C-alpha positions as CSV (number, residue, x, y, z in Angstrom):
1,M,12.1,-31.6,23.8
2,R,9.6,-31.0,21.0
3,H,6.1,-32.3,21.4
4,A,5.1,-35.0,18.8
5,Y,2.3,-32.9,17.5
6,E,4.1,-29.6,17.4
7,Q,4.8,-28.2,13.9
8,A,8.5,-27.8,13.0
9,H,7.8,-24.6,11.1
10,D,5.3,-21.8,11.2
11,L,3.2,-22.5,8.0
12,H,2.0,-18.9,7.8
13,K,5.6,-17.7,7.8
14,L,6.5,-20.3,5.1
15,E,3.6,-19.2,2.9
16,K,4.5,-15.6,3.3
17,R,8.1,-16.3,2.4
18,K,6.9,-18.2,-0.7
19,F,4.7,-15.2,-1.7
20,V,7.6,-12.7,-1.3
21,E,9.9,-14.9,-3.4
22,L,7.2,-15.2,-6.1
23,L,6.6,-11.5,-6.0
24,A,10.3,-10.8,-6.5
25,E,10.5,-13.3,-9.4
26,T,7.3,-11.9,-11.1
27,L,8.6,-8.3,-10.8
28,D,11.9,-9.4,-12.4
29,E,10.0,-11.1,-15.3
30,I,7.8,-8.1,-15.9
31,C,10.7,-5.7,-15.7
32,A,12.7,-7.8,-18.2
33,R,9.8,-7.4,-20.6
34,G,9.9,-3.6,-20.2
35,E,6.4,-3.4,-18.8
36,F,7.2,-0.7,-16.3
37,D,9.8,2.1,-16.0
38,R,9.4,2.8,-12.3
39,L,8.0,0.9,-9.4
40,V,6.3,1.8,-6.1
41,L,6.6,-0.8,-3.4
42,V,3.9,-0.7,-0.6
43,L,4.4,-3.4,1.9
44,P,4.5,-3.8,5.7
45,S,7.9,-3.1,7.1
46,R,9.1,-6.7,7.5
47,S,7.8,-7.7,4.1
48,L,9.4,-4.7,2.4
49,G,12.8,-5.7,3.8
50,E,12.3,-9.3,2.6
51,V,11.3,-8.2,-0.9
52,R,14.1,-5.6,-1.1
53,A,16.6,-8.4,-0.3
54,L,15.2,-10.6,-3.1
55,L,14.8,-8.1,-5.9
56,S,17.1,-8.3,-8.8
57,P,19.4,-5.4,-9.5
58,R,17.4,-4.3,-12.6
59,V,14.2,-4.2,-10.5
60,R,15.9,-2.3,-7.7
61,R,16.9,0.4,-10.2
62,M,13.2,0.8,-11.1
63,V,12.0,1.4,-7.5
64,A,11.0,5.0,-7.3
65,H,9.3,4.9,-3.9
66,E,9.0,2.5,-0.9
67,I,6.1,2.8,1.6
68,A,6.4,0.7,4.7
69,K,2.7,0.3,5.5
70,D,0.1,-2.4,5.5
71,L,-2.7,-1.0,3.3
72,T,-4.4,-4.2,2.5
73,A,-7.6,-3.4,4.4
74,S,-7.9,0.1,2.9
75,T,-10.8,1.3,0.8
76,P,-10.0,2.8,-2.6
77,T,-10.5,6.3,-1.1
78,S,-8.3,5.7,2.0
79,L,-5.7,4.0,-0.2
80,K,-5.5,7.0,-2.5
81,R,-5.3,9.4,0.5
82,A,-2.5,7.3,2.1
83,L,-0.6,7.3,-1.2
84,A,-1.2,10.9,-1.9
85,A,0.4,11.8,1.5
86,V,3.8,10.3,0.4
87,L,3.8,10.3,-3.4
88,P,3.8,13.0,-6.0
89,P,0.3,13.7,-7.5
90,A,1.3,12.3,-10.9
91,V,2.1,8.9,-9.4
92,V,-1.3,8.7,-7.4
93,S,-3.6,9.9,-10.2
94,P,-3.9,7.6,-13.2
95,A,-3.1,9.2,-16.5
């Protein structure tokens, strides 16, 4: 039996799902406008799987690399170091 004050859904999970859906839609819109020719996805493992399932075929074709890590708390230096460890130098260093 469910308690009267118990939430039926985890609000954090619902918001995360909305964000992932919005991300996939936004990437599709940007891709349709031709604003990128390759894409590097960096997300925690579970989110990466969720995004991958929602990406349109045209965006999936543009995915050059996937990195299953949570780098949100990284400093710019540590972010660059983490990306350099898995990506070619031309991808990490801005042109």
